[in-house]
MIDOSE-1310 file (N, C-alpha, C; in nm, 2 decimals, decimal comma, always signed):
residues 193
mael	+0,68/+2,71/-3,92/+0,61/+2,70/-3,80/+0,54/+2,57/-3,79; +0,49/+2,52/-3,90/+0,42/+2,39/-3,89/+0,52/+2,28/-3,85; +0,64/+2,29/-3,90/+0,74/+2,19/-3,86/+0,77/+2,19/-3,71; +0,78/+2,31/-3,65/+0,81/+2,32/-3,51/+0,69/+2,26/-3,43
ttag	+0,57/+2,28/-3,47/+0,46/+2,22/-3,40/+0,46/+2,07/-3,41; +0,49/+2,02/-3,53/+0,50/+1,87/-3,55/+0,61/+1,81/-3,47; +0,72/+1,88/-3,48/+0,84/+1,83/-3,40/+0,82/+1,83/-3,25; +0,75/+1,93/-3,21/+0,72/+1,94/-3,06/+0,61/+1,85/-3,01
apeg	+0,53/+1,79/-3,10/+0,42/+1,71/-3,06/+0,46/+1,58/-2,98; +0,56/+1,51/-3,03/+0,60/+1,39/-2,95/+0,65/+1,42/-2,81; +0,72/+1,53/-2,80/+0,77/+1,57/-2,66/+0,65/+1,61/-2,58; +0,55/+1,68/-2,64/+0,43/+1,72/-2,56/+0,35/+1,60/-2,52
vaaa	+0,34/+1,50/-2,61/+0,27/+1,38/-2,58/+0,34/+1,30/-2,46; +0,48/+1,29/-2,47/+0,56/+1,23/-2,37/+0,54/+1,30/-2,24; +0,54/+1,43/-2,24/+0,53/+1,51/-2,12/+0,39/+1,48/-2,06; +0,29/+1,48/-2,14/+0,15/+1,45/-2,09/+0,14/+1,32/-2,03
reee	+0,20/+1,22/-2,09/+0,20/+1,08/-2,04/+0,27/+1,08/-1,90; +0,38/+1,15/-1,89/+0,45/+1,15/-1,76/+0,37/+1,22/-1,65; +0,30/+1,33/-1,69/+0,21/+1,39/-1,60/+0,10/+1,30/-1,55; +0,04/+1,23/-1,65/-0,07/+1,14/-1,62/-0,02/+1,03/-1,53
eaaq	+0,09/+0,97/-1,55/+0,15/+0,87/-1,47/+0,17/+0,92/-1,33; +0,23/+1,04/-1,32/+0,26/+1,10/-1,19/+0,13/+1,12/-1,11; +0,02/+1,16/-1,18/-0,11/+1,19/-1,12/-0,16/+1,06/-1,06; -0,13/+0,95/-1,12/-0,19/+0,82/-1,07/-0,11/+0,77/-0,95
vtpe	+0,00/+0,82/-0,92/+0,08/+0,78/-0,80/+0,02/+0,86/-0,69; -0,07/+0,80/-0,62/-0,14/+0,86/-0,51/-0,06/+0,83/-0,38; -0,10/+0,90/-0,27/-0,03/+0,87/-0,15/-0,05/+0,73/-0,10; -0,16/+0,67/-0,14/-0,19/+0,53/-0,11/-0,09/+0,44/-0,19
tval	-0,07/+0,47/-0,31/+0,03/+0,39/-0,39/+0,16/+0,40/-0,33; +0,20/+0,52/-0,29/+0,34/+0,54/-0,23/+0,34/+0,46/-0,10; +0,24/+0,46/-0,02/+0,23/+0,38/+0,11/+0,25/+0,23/+0,08; +0,17/+0,19/-0,02/+0,18/+0,04/-0,06/+0,32/+0,00/-0,11
rrvq	+0,38/+0,09/-0,19/+0,52/+0,06/-0,23/+0,61/+0,05/-0,11; +0,59/+0,14/-0,01/+0,68/+0,14/+0,11/+0,66/+0,01/+0,19; +0,53/-0,03/+0,21/+0,50/-0,15/+0,29/+0,57/-0,27/+0,22; +0,55/-0,28/+0,09/+0,61/-0,39/+0,02/+0,76/-0,39/+0,02
gala	+0,82/-0,27/+0,01/+0,96/-0,25/+0,01/+1,02/-0,30/+0,15; +0,95/-0,26/+0,25/+1,00/-0,29/+0,39/+0,97/-0,43/+0,43; +0,85/-0,49/+0,39/+0,81/-0,62/+0,45/+0,80/-0,74/+0,36; +0,81/-0,72/+0,23/+0,79/-0,83/+0,14/+0,91/-0,92/+0,13
kpav	+0,95/-0,97/+0,24/+1,06/-1,07/+0,25/+1,01/-1,21/+0,24; +1,08/-1,31/+0,19/+1,03/-1,44/+0,17/+0,95/-1,50/+0,29; +0,99/-1,49/+0,41/+0,92/-1,55/+0,52/+0,79/-1,47/+0,54; +0,79/-1,34/+0,53/+0,66/-1,26/+0,55/+0,57/-1,29/+0,43
vkta	+0,62/-1,30/+0,31/+0,53/-1,33/+0,20/+0,47/-1,47/+0,21; +0,55/-1,57/+0,26/+0,50/-1,70/+0,28/+0,38/-1,70/+0,39; +0,40/-1,63/+0,49/+0,30/-1,62/+0,60/+0,18/-1,55/+0,54; +0,20/-1,44/+0,46/+0,09/-1,37/+0,40/+0,01/-1,46/+0,31
hams	+0,08/-1,54/+0,23/+0,01/-1,64/+0,15/-0,08/-1,73/+0,23; -0,03/-1,79/+0,34/-0,11/-1,88/+0,42/-0,23/-1,80/+0,48; -0,21/-1,68/+0,52/-0,32/-1,60/+0,57/-0,43/-1,58/+0,46; -0,38/-1,55/+0,34/-0,47/-1,53/+0,23/-0,55/-1,65/+0,20
lfge	-0,49/-1,77/+0,20/-0,56/-1,89/+0,18/-0,66/-1,92/+0,29; -0,62/-1,90/+0,41/-0,71/-1,92/+0,53/-0,84/-1,83/+0,52; -0,81/-1,70/+0,48/-0,92/-1,60/+0,48/-1,00/-1,60/+0,35; -0,96/-1,68/+0,25/-1,03/-1,67/+0,12/-1,18/-1,71/+0,14
haag	-1,27/-1,62/+0,10/-1,41/-1,64/+0,11/-1,45/-1,67/+0,26; -1,37/-1,62/+0,35/-1,40/-1,64/+0,50/-1,40/-1,78/+0,54; -1,35/-1,87/+0,45/-1,36/-2,02/+0,48/-1,29/-2,06/+0,61; -1,17/-2,01/+0,64/-1,11/-2,05/+0,77/-1,19/-2,00/+0,89
wlai	-1,24/-1,88/+0,88/-1,32/-1,83/+0,99/-1,45/-1,90/+1,01; -1,51/-1,94/+0,90/-1,64/-2,01/+0,91/-1,61/-2,15/+0,97; -1,50/-2,21/+0,93/-1,46/-2,34/+0,99/-1,44/-2,33/+1,14; -1,38/-2,23/+1,18/-1,36/-2,21/+1,33/-1,50/-2,20/+1,40
gavg	-1,59/-2,12/+1,33/-1,72/-2,11/+1,39/-1,79/-2,25/+1,40; -1,77/-2,33/+1,30/-1,83/-2,46/+1,30/-1,77/-2,55/+1,41; -1,64/-2,54/+1,43/-1,58/-2,62/+1,53/-1,63/-2,57/+1,67; -1,64/-2,44/+1,68/-1,69/-2,38/+1,81/-1,83/-2,44/+1,84
alad	-1,92/-2,44/+1,74/-2,06/-2,49/+1,75/-2,06/-2,64/+1,79; -1,97/-2,71/+1,73/-1,96/-2,86/+1,77/-1,90/-2,88/+1,91; -1,80/-2,80/+1,94/-1,73/-2,83/+2,07/-1,80/-2,77/+2,19; -1,87/-2,66/+2,17/-1,94/-2,58/+2,28/-2,09/-2,60/+2,27
rkrr	-2,14/-2,72/+2,31/-2,28/-2,76/+2,30/-2,37/-2,66/+2,37; -2,33/-2,61/+2,48/-2,42/-2,52/+2,56/-2,44/-2,39/+2,48; -2,34/-2,34/+2,41/-2,36/-2,22/+2,33/-2,36/-2,24/+2,18; -2,40/-2,35/+2,14/-2,40/-2,38/+2,00/-2,48/-2,28/+1,92
gewv	-2,59/-2,23/+1,96/-2,66/-2,13/+1,89/-2,59/-2,00/+1,88; -2,51/-1,96/+1,98/-2,43/-1,84/+1,98/-2,32/-1,86/+1,88; -2,26/-1,97/+1,87/-2,15/-2,00/+1,77/-2,20/-1,99/+1,63; -2,32/-2,05/+1,61/-2,38/-2,05/+1,48/-2,41/-1,91/+1,44
taaa	-2,47/-1,83/+1,53/-2,50/-1,69/+1,50/-2,37/-1,61/+1,47; -2,27/-1,64/+1,55/-2,14/-1,57/+1,53/-2,08/-1,60/+1,39; -2,09/-1,73/+1,35/-2,04/-1,77/+1,22/-2,13/-1,71/+1,11; -2,26/-1,70/+1,14/-2,35/-1,63/+1,04/-2,31/-1,48/+1,03
gvaa	-2,27/-1,42/+1,14/-2,22/-1,28/+1,13/-2,09/-1,27/+1,04; -2,00/-1,37/+1,05/-1,88/-1,36/+0,97/-1,93/-1,38/+0,82; -2,02/-1,47/+0,79/-2,07/-1,49/+0,66/-2,13/-1,36/+0,61; -2,21/-1,30/+0,69/-2,28/-1,17/+0,65/-2,18/-1,06/+0,63
ahaa	-2,08/-1,05/+0,71/-1,98/-0,95/+0,69/-1,91/-0,97/+0,55; -1,87/-1,10/+0,52/-1,81/-1,13/+0,39/-1,90/-1,09/+0,28; -2,03/-1,13/+0,29/-2,12/-1,10/+0,18/-2,14/-0,95/+0,17; -2,14/-0,87/+0,28/-2,15/-0,73/+0,27/-2,03/-0,67/+0,20
siav	-1,91/-0,72/+0,22/-1,79/-0,67/+0,15/-1,80/-0,70/+0,00; -1,85/-0,81/-0,04/-1,87/-0,84/-0,18/-1,97/-0,74/-0,24; -2,07/-0,72/-0,17/-2,18/-0,63/-0,22/-2,12/-0,49/-0,24; -2,04/-0,44/-0,14/-1,98/-0,31/-0,16/-1,88/-0,30/-0,27
krvv	-1,80/-0,41/-0,28/-1,71/-0,42/-0,40/-1,78/-0,40/-0,53; -1,89/-0,46/-0,55/-1,96/-0,46/-0,67/-2,02/-0,32/-0,70; -2,05/-0,25/-0,59/-2,10/-0,11/-0,61/-1,99/-0,01/-0,64; -1,89/-0,02/-0,56/-1,77/+0,07/-0,57/-1,69/+0,05/-0,70
rrpr	-1,66/-0,08/-0,72/-1,58/-0,12/-0,84/-1,44/-0,06/-0,85; -1,38/-0,04/-0,74/-1,24/+0,01/-0,74/-1,15/-0,10/-0,79; -1,06/-0,07/-0,89/-0,97/-0,18/-0,93/-0,86/-0,20/-0,83; -0,80/-0,32/-0,83/-0,69/-0,35/-0,75/-0,57/-0,26/-0,79
pkdp	-0,47/-0,25/-0,70/-0,35/-0,17/-0,74/-0,28/-0,22/-0,87; -0,25/-0,13/-0,95/-0,18/-0,16/-1,07/-0,07/-0,05/-1,09; +0,05/-0,08/-1,04/+0,16/+0,01/-1,04/+0,28/-0,07/-1,07; +0,37/-0,02/-1,16/+0,49/-0,10/-1,20/+0,58/-0,13/-1,08
eiqv	+0,57/-0,05/-0,97/+0,66/-0,08/-0,86/+0,59/-0,17/-0,75; +0,47/-0,21/-0,78/+0,40/-0,29/-0,68/+0,38/-0,43/-0,74; +0,43/-0,53/-0,67/+0,42/-0,67/-0,71/+0,30/-0,73/-0,66; +0,22/-0,80/-0,74/+0,10/-0,87/-0,70/+0,15/-1,01/-0,67
lvgt	+0,15/-1,05/-0,54/+0,21/-1,18/-0,50/+0,11/-1,29/-0,47; -0,01/-1,27/-0,51/-0,11/-1,38/-0,48/-0,23/-1,36/-0,58; -0,29/-1,47/-0,62/-0,41/-1,46/-0,71/-0,53/-1,41/-0,63; -0,62/-1,35/-0,70/-0,75/-1,30/-0,63/-0,87/-1,35/-0,72
psql	-0,98/-1,37/-0,65/-1,10/-1,41/-0,72/-1,16/-1,30/-0,81; -1,13/-1,18/-0,78/-1,18/-1,07/-0,87/-1,08/-0,96/-0,88; -1,10/-0,86/-0,96/-1,01/-0,75/-0,98/-1,06/-0,63/-0,90; -1,16/-0,65/-0,81/-1,21/-0,54/-0,73/-1,14/-0,53/-0,59
sfps	-1,12/-0,41/-0,55/-1,03/-0,39/-0,44/-1,10/-0,34/-0,31; -1,20/-0,26/-0,32/-1,26/-0,19/-0,21/-1,40/-0,24/-0,17; -1,41/-0,29/-0,05/-1,31/-0,30/+0,06/-1,24/-0,44/+0,06; -1,15/-0,46/+0,14/-1,08/-0,59/+0,15/-1,18/-0,69/+0,22
shat	-1,21/-0,79/+0,15/-1,30/-0,89/+0,21/-1,23/-0,97/+0,32; -1,10/-0,99/+0,31/-1,02/-1,06/+0,41/-1,02/-0,98/+0,54; -1,00/-0,84/+0,53/-1,00/-0,76/+0,65/-1,14/-0,76/+0,71; -1,25/-0,76/+0,63/-1,38/-0,76/+0,67/-1,42/-0,88/+0,75
stta	-1,39/-1,00/+0,70/-1,43/-1,12/+0,77/-1,34/-1,15/+0,89; -1,21/-1,11/+0,88/-1,12/-1,13/+0,99/-1,17/-1,05/+1,11; -1,20/-0,92/+1,08/-1,25/-0,83/+1,19/-1,38/-0,89/+1,25; -1,47/-0,93/+1,17/-1,60/-0,98/+1,22/-1,57/-1,11/+1,30
aavl	-1,48/-1,20/+1,26/-1,45/-1,32/+1,33/-1,38/-1,28/+1,47; -1,29/-1,19/+1,46/-1,22/-1,15/+1,59/-1,31/-1,09/+1,69; -1,40/-1,01/+1,65/-1,50/-0,95/+1,74/-1,60/-1,05/+1,79; -1,65/-1,13/+1,70/-1,76/-1,22/+1,74/-1,70/-1,34/+1,82
yggl	-1,60/-1,40/+1,77/-1,54/-1,52/+1,84/-1,47/-1,47/+1,97; -1,41/-1,35/+1,97/-1,35/-1,30/+2,09/-1,46/-1,28/+2,20; -1,57/-1,24/+2,16/-1,68/-1,22/+2,26/-1,73/-1,36/+2,32; -1,72/-1,46/+2,24/-1,76/-1,60/+2,29/-1,65/-1,66/+2,37
tgkk	-1,52/-1,64/+2,34/-1,41/-1,70/+2,41/-1,36/-1,62/+2,53; -1,40/-1,49/+2,53/-1,35/-1,40/+2,64/-1,21/-1,35/+2,61; -1,16/-1,37/+2,49/-1,03/-1,33/+2,45/-1,03/-1,21/+2,37; -0,93/-1,12/+2,38/-0,92/-1,01/+2,29/-0,85/-1,05/+2,17
ltpa	-0,92/-1,09/+2,07/-0,87/-1,15/+1,95/-0,84/-1,04/+1,84; -0,91/-0,93/+1,85/-0,89/-0,82/+1,75/-0,75/-0,77/+1,73; -0,68/-0,73/+1,84/-0,54/-0,68/+1,82/-0,45/-0,79/+1,77; -0,48/-0,92/+1,80/-0,39/-1,03/+1,75/-0,41/-1,07/+1,61
lvpp	-0,54/-1,06/+1,56/-0,57/-1,11/+1,43/-0,59/-1,01/+1,32; -0,65/-0,89/+1,35/-0,68/-0,80/+1,25/-0,56/-0,72/+1,19; -0,47/-0,66/+1,27/-0,36/-0,59/+1,20/-0,27/-0,68/+1,11; -0,24/-0,81/+1,16/-0,16/-0,89/+1,07/-0,23/-0,92/+0,93
mmvs	-0,36/-0,94/+0,94/-0,44/-0,97/+0,81/-0,44/-0,85/+0,73; -0,46/-0,73/+0,79/-0,46/-0,61/+0,71/-0,32/-0,58/+0,64; -0,22/-0,60/+0,72/-0,08/-0,58/+0,66/-0,05/-0,69/+0,55; -0,10/-0,81/+0,57/-0,07/-0,91/+0,48/-0,13/-0,88/+0,34
rlvl	-0,24/-0,81/+0,33/-0,30/-0,78/+0,21/-0,22/-0,67/+0,13; -0,16/-0,59/+0,21/-0,07/-0,48/+0,15/+0,06/-0,55/+0,11; +0,12/-0,64/+0,19/+0,24/-0,71/+0,15/+0,22/-0,78/+0,02; +0,10/-0,84/+0,00/+0,08/-0,92/-0,12/+0,04/-0,83/-0,24
gvhy	+0,03/-0,70/-0,22/+0,01/-0,61/-0,32/-0,13/-0,61/-0,38; -0,23/-0,66/-0,31/-0,37/-0,67/-0,37/-0,47/-0,57/-0,31; -0,42/-0,48/-0,22/-0,51/-0,38/-0,16/-0,44/-0,25/-0,13; -0,51/-0,14/-0,14/-0,46/-0,02/-0,09/-0,49/-0,01/+0,06
psdv	-0,42/+0,08/+0,13/-0,45/+0,09/+0,27/-0,59/+0,12/+0,31; -0,66/+0,21/+0,23/-0,80/+0,24/+0,26/-0,89/+0,12/+0,24; -0,85/+0,03/+0,15/-0,93/-0,09/+0,13/-0,94/-0,18/+0,26; -0,82/-0,19/+0,33/-0,82/-0,28/+0,45/-0,88/-0,20/+0,57
vags	-0,86/-0,07/+0,57/-0,92/+0,00/+0,68/-1,08/+0,00/+0,67; -1,13/+0,02/+0,55/-1,27/+0,02/+0,52/-1,33/-0,12/+0,55; -1,25/-0,22/+0,51/-1,30/-0,36/+0,53/-1,31/-0,39/+0,68; -1,21/-0,35/+0,75/-1,21/-0,37/+0,90/-1,33/-0,30/+0,96
algg	-1,35/-0,18/+0,92/-1,46/-0,10/+0,98/-1,60/-0,17/+0,94; -1,61/-0,22/+0,82/-1,73/-0,29/+0,78/-1,75/-0,41/+0,86; -1,64/-0,49/+0,87/-1,65/-0,61/+0,95/-1,68/-0,59/+1,10; -1,63/-0,48/+1,15/-1,66/-0,44/+1,29/-1,81/-0,40/+1,31
aval	-1,86/-0,33/+1,21/-2,00/-0,29/+1,22/-2,09/-0,40/+1,21; -2,07/-0,50/+1,12/-2,15/-0,61/+1,11/-2,14/-0,70/+1,24; -2,02/-0,71/+1,29/-2,00/-0,79/+1,41/-2,07/-0,74/+1,53; -2,07/-0,60/+1,54/-2,14/-0,54/+1,65/-2,29/-0,57/+1,64
afrr	-2,35/-0,56/+1,52/-2,49/-0,59/+1,50/-2,52/-0,74/+1,54; -2,43/-0,83/+1,51/-2,46/-0,97/+1,54/-2,43/-1,00/+1,69; -2,34/-0,92/+1,75/-2,33/-0,93/+1,90/-2,45/-0,90/+1,97; -2,52/-0,79/+1,92/-2,65/-0,76/+1,98/-2,75/-0,87/+1,97
iirr	-2,75/-0,94/+1,86/-2,84/-1,05/+1,84/-2,81/-1,16/+1,94; -2,68/-1,19/+1,95/-2,64/-1,29/+2,05/-2,68/-1,25/+2,19; -2,66/-1,13/+2,23/-2,69/-1,09/+2,36/-2,84/-1,10/+2,39; -2,92/-1,06/+2,29/-3,07/-1,07/+2,30/-3,11/-1,21/+2,33
rrnr	-3,06/-1,30/+2,25/-3,09/-1,44/+2,26/-3,05/-1,50/+2,40; -2,93/-1,45/+2,44/-2,88/-1,50/+2,57/-2,97/-1,45/+2,68; -3,02/-1,32/+2,67/-3,10/-1,26/+2,78/-3,24/-1,33/+2,78; -3,29/-1,38/+2,67/-3,42/-1,45/+2,66/-3,41/-1,58/+2,72
a	-3,29/-1,65/+2,72/-3,28/-1,78/+2,77/-3,27/-1,80/+2,92
């Protein structure tokens, strides 16, 4: 009897490992695998890399806010406030990441195609700052920037394998919430003037 138990242990351990691995394959992991499988072609990955670089620490969006403030003298204060909203959204995403501490995707079928400043995933700071910039700068330019900017950034984070779908959705929601608060500030200042 003892021999049967000993002989069966490795199979039991292997079966337990397989069950554990299967349990870690969540619907989000499957969705991420599918996005990468369908979209991670060289041209798309190259574009996603460029978007990642532009959005890193919200630097590209902050630069656009600075250019807007310099070019639009009449509304300089509004552009500065909008850029501050983008910075605040980015800071909020970092704060939430440090509280939630969700690790980035780690699955043998998911390729990580870009470096990241941290191993924390939730929410996507790129999605947060992009949404804030689209809402705030769109309000200043009179253009509907959100549909043109936000979905591509969200998908790019999945293509690069650094976020789960809920990370980018939550990041976009957070960025939108912060942007709406800053739009109210801009409107109040405009009404006082």
